[in-house]
C-alpha positions, 0 to 999 in steps of 0.5 A, a space after each residue: 474576505 479573500 479566497 485561501 488555500 484552506 478555502 479551496 480545500 474545503 470546496 474540493 473535500 465537500 465536492 469529493 465527500 458528497 456532503 458536508 456532513 462527511 467533508 466535515 469530518 474528514 477536515 475535522 471540523 462541524 458541520 455548522 462551522 463548514 456550512 458557514 465557511 461555505 456561505 462565505 466562500 459563496 459571497 466572495 465567488 458570487 453564487 452557490 456553489 452546491 445544490 442537494 441533489 438526490 446523492 447529496 450535494 452536487 456541484 452547480 455550473 459556478 461550483 464546477 468552475 471554481 473546482 476546476 480552478 482550485 484543484 489546479 491551484 492546489 495541484 501547483 502548490 503541492 508540486 512547488 512542496 515537492 519540488 522545493 523539498 526535493 532541492 533543499 540542501 540534505 533533506 532525506 527522503 523518508 521511507 515506510 515499508 511493511 517487511 516485504 522480500 523486496 525491502 533487502 534489494 530496494 535500499 541498494 536500487 534506491 541509492 542508484 536512482 536518487 543519486 546518493 540522496 539521504 534515504 531513512 527507512 522504517 519499518 512497520 508491522 501494520 499498514 494502517 500505520 504506515 498511511 497514518 504517518 504518511 497523511 501525517 508527513 512522517 513519511 514522504 513515501 511508503 511501500 506496503 501490500 494488499 492481500 486479495 480484494 483488500 484496498 488500503 485506504 489512503 489519505 487525502 493528498 497522497 497518490 498511489 502506483 501499483 508496483 506489483 499486480 499480482 503475486 500468488 502466495 506459497 507455502 513455507 514448511 519443514 523441508 523433512 515435512 511429508 508434503 515437502 516433496 511435492 511440487 504442489 500443495 493442496 490447502 486442504 493437506 495442511 488443515 491439521 497443521 499449526 499456522 505462523 499468524 502473519 504479521 499484519 493484521 490490516 492488509 486483508 491477509 489474515 481474513 484472506 488465509 481464513 476465508 482460503 481455509 474455510 472454502 478448503 473446508 477447515 480452519 486454520 490453527 493460528 499458533 504463532 505471531 512472530 516479527 523476527 525473521 530467523 525464529 520464523 525460519 526456525 519454527 518452521 524448520 523444527 516442523 512447529 507451523 507452516 505459514 504462507 510466504 510471498 513467492 519470492 522470499 529466499 532459501 532458509 535452512 531446514 524449510 522449503 517454498 511450494 506453491 499452493 494449488 489454484 492459488 488460493 491467496 494473492 497480493 499485490 505492492 504498492 507505492 503510495 506518497 505524498 504529493 506536497 512531499 515528493 515530486 513526479 519524478 522523484 516518486 518515477 525513480 522511487 517506483 523504479 527501484 522498488 520495481 527492479 528490486 522486486 523482479 531481482 527477486 523472482 528467480 529465487 524460487 524456479 516456480 514462481 519463475 515460471 509463473 512470472 513469464 506465463 503471466 507478463 501482464 503483471 509486470 511493472 513497467 520498467 523502460 
């Protein structure tokens, strides 16, 4: 038997998972089948690659050597695939996104950064759907959000980079609302309001809203879940609901945006890509395009511009 890429991948998955059972689940095979495959690999490499330790399996000295070589080979193969696809004539960049404010300017920035390369963009309501389709090869890259301490698990073969490390969510409410004239709104003052349910339910947002309201002493009345942006704004303008909002959101007739006192809910924005589909250079260009798109919207609201200027540590790395 000769070693193949799938054998190297199996060795790496075992090391990453820390047990044969967990590795088998990630690889989609049975544990006995993976154990038999490992024995065949060890027969080729000339000795045991893993031993059982207190916390699962651990690589032997030979196993560590094989792992180092395997990771290097797999990394080179990923780079080969990404660079070959980048050179293929007519291959579009397939981008998946959550409905983030920066999306409005992302296409123009991406057109500039990617030198006219064809781009396809699909919107999803679910971060889980985005990551699943990234893992399945449906998307080359995705842009998504995470709320408070929530971390979105990524599929094998994906790399990620934080675009915006932190942004404080604000509140959108009717311009006729009694609180509309305040510079800051305390969450406790919204205890009796009907709320827009957040569109994404798997980025940590709903849990963060409920937890923040609970800390403020009430449970939010989640009444509407609307993906159409105009209808969303119209209901708020009519005084029928309030909602959390990104602080870079644009103005909407009949509504105002106000910061929440104490920043009880914060988000971050991340870019993830399939390293076998996007080269490091392309990922860097996409990162800069998305970051510039966000920064262009910072001035939409004076309160966020002031917050942004006071927090240079959250700014994206732009040359």
